[in-house]
C-alpha positions in Angstrom: 0.0 0.0 0.0 1.5 3.4 -1.0 2.5 5.8 1.7 0.0 8.6 2.2 1.4 12.1 2.1 0.1 15.6 2.9 -1.3 17.6 0.0 0.8 20.6 -0.7 -0.3 23.9 -2.3 1.7 25.9 -4.9 3.4 28.0 -2.2 4.7 24.9 -0.5 2.3 25.0 2.5 0.0 22.3 3.5 -3.4 22.9 1.8 -5.4 20.1 3.4 -4.9 17.0 5.4 -4.7 13.7 3.7 -7.8 11.5 4.0 -7.9 7.7 3.7 -11.4 6.2 3.5 -12.1 2.7 4.7 -15.3 0.8 3.9 -15.6 -2.6 5.6 -17.9 -4.7 3.5 -19.4 -8.2 3.8 -21.5 -9.2 0.8 -22.5 -5.6 -0.1 -22.6 -5.9 -3.9 -25.9 -4.1 -4.1 -24.7 -1.0 -2.2 -21.0 -0.7 -2.4 -21.0 1.3 -5.7 -23.3 4.0 -4.3 -21.1 4.3 -1.2 -17.9 4.8 -3.3 -19.6 7.2 -5.7 -20.7 9.4 -2.8 -17.0 9.6 -1.7 -16.0 10.7 -5.2 -18.7 13.4 -5.1 -17.4 15.0 -1.9 -16.5 18.7 -1.9 -13.2 17.6 -0.5 -12.8 14.0 -1.7 -10.6 11.4 0.1 -7.2 10.7 -1.5 -7.7 7.0 -1.4 -10.7 4.7 -1.0 -10.1 1.3 0.4 -12.8 -1.4 0.6 -12.0 -4.0 3.3 -13.7 -7.1 1.9 -14.6 -9.4 4.8 -15.4 -13.0 3.7 -17.4 -11.8 0.7 -19.1 -14.4 -1.4 -20.8 -12.1 -3.9 -19.5 -9.5 -6.4 -18.5 -6.8 -3.8 -14.8 -7.0 -4.7 -15.2 -6.7 -8.5 -17.8 -3.9 -8.2 -15.6 -2.0 -5.7 -12.6 -2.2 -8.1 -14.7 -1.2 -11.1 -15.7 1.9 -9.2 -12.1 3.0 -8.5 -11.5 1.6 -5.0 -8.5 -0.3 -3.7 -9.6 -3.6 -2.2 -7.9 -5.5 0.5 -9.3 -8.8 2.0 -9.4 -9.7 5.6 -7.5 -12.9 6.6 -9.1 -15.6 8.8 -11.3 -13.0 10.4 -13.8 -14.2 13.0 -14.6 -10.9 14.6 -16.8 -9.3 12.0 -16.5 -5.6 11.3 -14.2 -4.8 14.2 -11.8 -7.6 13.3 -11.7 -6.6 9.6 -11.0 -3.0 10.5 -8.3 -3.9 12.9 -6.5 -5.9 10.2 -6.9 -3.1 7.7 -5.7 -0.4 10.1 -2.8 -2.6 11.1 -1.6 -2.6 7.5 -2.5 1.0 6.5 -1.7 3.2 9.5 2.0 2.5 9.1 1.9 4.7 6.0 0.1 7.6 7.7 1.4 10.5 9.7 -0.3 11.4 13.0 -2.1 14.3 11.4 -3.5 12.3 8.6 -7.2 11.4 8.7 -9.0 8.1 8.5 -12.7 7.9 7.5 -14.5 4.7 8.5 -17.9 4.3 6.9 -20.4 1.5 6.4 -21.0 0.0 3.0 -24.7 0.6 3.2 -24.3 4.4 3.8 -24.1 7.3 1.4 -22.3 10.5 2.6 -23.7 13.9 1.7 -21.2 15.9 -0.4 -20.4 18.3 2.4 -19.5 15.5 4.9 -15.7 15.5 4.7 -15.3 19.2 4.3 -17.5 19.8 7.4 -15.7 17.1 9.4 -12.2 18.4 8.6 -13.3 21.9 9.5 -14.5 20.7 12.9 -11.3 18.8 13.6 -9.5 21.1 16.0 -6.9 20.1 18.5 -9.5 19.1 21.2 -11.5 16.8 18.8 -10.4 13.2 18.5 -13.1 12.1 16.0 -16.1 13.5 14.0 -19.2 11.4 13.6 -21.9 11.6 11.1 -25.5 12.6 11.6 -27.5 9.8 10.1 -30.8 9.8 8.3 -32.9 6.9 7.0 -33.1 6.1 3.3 -36.5 6.1 1.6 -38.6 3.0 1.6 -39.4 0.3 4.1 -43.1 1.1 4.5 -44.5 2.0 7.9 -41.4 0.6 9.6 -39.1 2.7 7.5 -41.1 5.8 8.2 -40.9 5.3 12.0 -37.1 4.8 11.8 -36.8 8.0 9.7 -38.8 9.9 12.3 -36.5 8.5 15.0 -33.3 9.4 13.2 -34.6 13.0 12.5 -35.3 13.4 16.2 -31.9 12.2 17.1 -30.4 14.8 14.7 -32.4 17.5 16.5 -31.0 16.3 19.8 -27.4 16.5 18.5 -28.1 20.1 17.4 -29.5 21.0 20.8 -26.4 19.6 22.5 -24.2 21.9 20.4 -23.4 19.1 18.1 -21.7 16.9 20.7 -21.6 13.3 19.5 -22.5 10.8 22.2 -21.8 8.0 19.7 -19.3 8.0 16.9 -21.7 6.3 14.5 -20.5 3.4 12.5 -22.3 4.8 9.5 -19.4 7.3 9.1 -16.7 8.7 11.4 -13.5 10.6 10.7 -10.6 9.9 13.0 -7.1 11.4 13.3 -4.5 8.7 12.8 -2.9 9.8 16.0 -6.1 9.2 18.0 -6.4 5.6 16.7 -2.8 5.0 17.7 -3.5 6.3 21.1 -6.5 4.1 21.5 -4.4 1.0 20.7 -1.7 2.1 23.1 -4.2 2.6 25.9 -5.7 -0.8 25.3 -2.2 -2.4 25.4 -1.4 -0.5 28.6 -4.6 -1.8 30.2 -6.1 1.7 30.6 -9.1 0.6 28.6 -10.3 -2.9 27.7 -11.4 -4.5 24.5 -8.2 -6.3 23.5 -5.0 -4.9 22.1 -5.9 -3.3 18.8 -7.9 -0.3 17.5 -11.5 -1.5 17.7 -12.7 -3.6 20.6 -13.3 -7.3 19.9 -15.2 -7.7 23.1 -18.1 -5.3 22.2 -21.2 -5.9 20.2 -21.2 -2.2 19.3 -17.7 -1.3 18.3 -18.8 2.3 17.4 -20.3 3.0 20.9 -17.2 1.5 22.6 -14.6 3.4 20.6 -16.5 6.6 21.4 -16.0 5.9 25.1 -12.4 5.0 24.4 -11.7 8.3 22.5 -13.5 10.4 25.2 -11.6 8.5 28.0 -8.4 9.7 26.4 -9.6 13.3 26.9 -10.8 14.1 23.4 -14.1 15.7 22.4 -16.4 13.9 19.8 -18.6 16.0 17.6 -21.2 15.7 14.8 -21.2 19.1 13.2 -23.8 20.5 10.6 -23.1 19.3 7.1 -21.9 15.9 8.2 -25.1 14.1 7.2 -25.3 10.6 5.9 -28.1 8.5 4.5 -28.2 4.9 5.7 -30.2 1.7 5.4 -33.4 1.2 7.4 -34.6 -2.2 8.5 -37.5 -3.4 6.5 -38.9 -6.1 8.8 -39.6 -6.5 12.5 -37.2 -9.4 12.9 -34.3 -7.4 11.4 -35.1 -4.3 13.4 -35.4 -6.5 16.6 -31.9 -8.0 16.1 -30.3 -4.7 15.1 -31.7 -2.8 18.2 -31.0 -5.7 20.5 -27.4 -5.6 19.4 -27.3 -1.8 19.9 -28.9 -1.8 23.3 -27.1 -4.9 24.6 -23.8 -3.5 23.4 -24.4 -0.1 25.0 -25.2 -1.7 28.3 -22.3 -4.0 28.3 -19.9 -1.2 27.4 -21.1 0.7 30.4 -20.7 -2.3 32.6 -17.1 -2.9 31.3 -16.1 0.8 31.7 -17.8 1.3 35.0 -18.7 4.7 36.5 -16.4 7.4 35.2 -16.7 11.0 34.3 -17.2 9.9 30.7 -19.7 7.1 31.4 -21.8 8.9 34.1 -24.1 10.8 31.6 -24.6 7.5 29.6 -25.5 5.6 32.8 -28.0 8.4 33.8 -29.7 8.2 30.4 -30.0 4.4 30.6 -31.5 4.8 34.0 -34.1 7.3 32.7 -34.8 4.8 29.9 -35.6 2.2 32.5 -37.9 4.7 34.3 -39.7 5.5 31.1 -40.3 1.8 30.5 -41.8 1.6 34.1 -43.9 4.7 33.8 -45.4 3.7 30.4 -46.3 0.3 31.8 -48.0 1.9 34.8 -49.9 4.3 32.6 -51.2 1.5 30.3 -52.1 -0.6 33.3 -54.0 2.3 34.9 -55.7 3.2 31.6 -56.8 -0.5 31.1 -58.1 -0.6 34.7 -60.1 2.6 34.2 -61.6 1.2 30.9 -62.4 -2.1 32.5 -64.3 -0.3 35.3 -66.3 1.5 32.6 -65.5 4.9 34.2 -63.0 6.7 32.0 -62.5 10.3 33.1 -61.5 13.1 30.8 -60.5 16.3 32.6 -59.4 19.5 30.9 -56.0 19.3 32.5 -55.1 15.8 31.2 -56.6 16.6 27.8 -54.3 19.7 27.6 -51.3 17.5 28.6 -52.2 15.0 25.8 -52.5 17.8 23.2 -49.0 19.2 24.3 -47.6 15.7 24.0 -49.1 15.2 20.5 -47.8 18.7 19.4 -44.3 17.8 20.5 -44.4 14.6 18.5 -45.6 16.4 15.4 -43.1 19.3 15.7 -40.1 17.1 16.3 -41.0 15.0 13.2 -40.8 18.1 11.0 -37.5 17.2 9.2 -38.9 13.8 8.1 -41.7 15.4 6.0 -45.4 16.2 6.4 -46.5 12.5 6.0 -44.3 11.6 8.9 -45.8 14.5 10.9 -49.3 13.1 10.3 -48.1 9.7 11.3 -46.6 11.1 14.5 -49.8 13.0 15.3 -51.8 9.8 15.6 -49.7 8.9 18.7 -51.0 5.3 18.6 -48.5 4.1 16.0 -45.5 5.7 17.7 -46.7 4.4 21.0 -46.5 0.9 19.6 -43.0 1.6 18.3 -42.0 2.9 21.7 -43.3 -0.3 23.3 -41.2 -2.2 20.8 -38.1 -0.3 21.9 -39.0 -0.9 25.5 -39.2 -4.6 24.9 -35.7 -4.5 23.4 -34.5 -2.7 26.5 -36.0 -5.3 28.8 -34.8 -8.2 26.8 -31.3 -6.7 26.9 -31.4 -6.4 30.7 -32.7 -10.0 31.0 -30.0 -11.4 28.7 -27.3 -9.5 30.6 -28.7 -10.8 34.0 -28.6 -14.4 32.7 -25.2 -13.7 31.0 -26.7 -15.0 27.8 -24.5 -14.8 24.8 -25.7 -12.5 22.0 -24.8 -13.7 18.6 -24.2 -11.4 15.7 -26.9 -11.6 13.0 -26.8 -10.0 9.6 -29.3 -7.2 9.1 
């Protein structure tokens, strides 16, 4: 692999950092071309695009090469995405300076043209990595619409937090090469767990874990405006269930492994509030059912007003997803069912952790 060097302007000064894009892919023949094309359309394109083919049995490799990407294959990898990335970074980081940048993105994700320019602009000395703000692709019926609403609300939350990234999303994240090296050194020194390489092999959610690793090292993580990406939505309940179970279980296990620290404290508080929301919704539904069973439902002006405010909040926060999504959010009932699905995922994750049941990776 050729050594990566800094771009130099005519006057001999550095014009922009060098960017290496890594796309781990397992049987992504249907989507890899779109992911690569979006990188070529960047306002500030990467200098090299490398597809890390992990046990591919379809046409991923041939399509990637046909679209201008360099392809390297993982070797005897049994650790899915994290293992493939560790192998690739082990080979490629040797040719990078500390100030060079590494973009890691999913093969089912399309970056908006402003992504890299916005991420590079946000990469000051205090920032260790820049994550994307993800939106759901079109399609998927009712389930797809609910995920798009959910993703738009998450984007609103990021903006309200002054674009702080609580998770360096696996859809697309830009790292400094130096930060990745520091993460590996910290693992080898026993300062953080997860093995001895860049990405943790002990976590179901390597993106959530590496966020905590980067922040534990003292860096900020951000998701600035302009760093939008469009990613796949799950089109069936079984796929969504396995995806969210992996996300939730991984998040809880990462917190357990890191323990209570200044970095993990806000995450632990949020998970606690998630548990309380599960409890309160269950109590509300039980109380409502009890009132209906007695045949004496009571409608007071106060609680009607509370319900209207709740409905208005749902509609307003779904604004970015389009008017059809706002109408869907205004019904309340459909989103209530979706919330109950999420709560079931949370409870199942807690149950599996309590039983120390092993969660197996499933393709989604």
